[in-house]
N, C-alpha and C positions, 0 to 999 in steps of 0.2 A: 492493666496499667495504662494510664492516659499519658500522652506526650504533648498535650496542648501547649503551644508557645515554645516548643522545642524545634530544633533543626537537626536533620540527619543527612549524612553523606553516604551514598551507596555506590560502590563500584560493581561492575558487571551487572548493571541494572536493566539491561535490555532484555534479558531472558533468564529462564531457569530460577535458581535459588535467589539470585540478586533481585530479580523482578518481584518474586514472592515476598522477600524481605521488605522491599520498597513499598509494596502495596500494604503490607501489614503495618508498617510504620505510619503510613498515611492514614489508614483506618483508625490508628490509635491517636491521631491528631497532630503528627509531626509534619512540618514543611520539609521539602526534600531537595537535595542536589544529587542528580543522577549522572554517573559517568560510565561510558562504555565505548567500545570501538565501532559499534553498529549504529549509524545515524538513524536508520529506519526503525530499528528496534527501540531506540531511545524515544523517538517520536511517538511510537505506539504506547510505550510505558508511560510517558508523560501525559498523553491524552487520557489514559485510564485513571491515572492518579489525579489529574486536574478535575476529573468528574467527581471526585470525593470532596472537592472544595478546598483542597490543600494547595499551597503555593509550591510550584515545582520548577526547577531550573535544570538544564541539561548541558553537558559538555562531552564532545566526542574526544576521547583520549585513550591511549594505551598505557596503562599503569604498571605493566609487567617489567618495564625497564629492559626489554629485549630478552627476558628469560624465556626459555622454552624447555619443557619437561623432556627428559630423555628416557 
């Protein structure tokens, strides 16, 4: 499936599953907005994705709303 001309928002994009999803979307042709609480991880993910030729934007944010698992 190609995603050329599409945009995707990925939370938790600095590592793990989120980073893998972001890279897969970029390789499929999507431009990306990445969100995570780790600025360093976001920078690394954005550099990797930018190397695919896709447009990538980042935002450091905590989207959990203060939720913590018990």
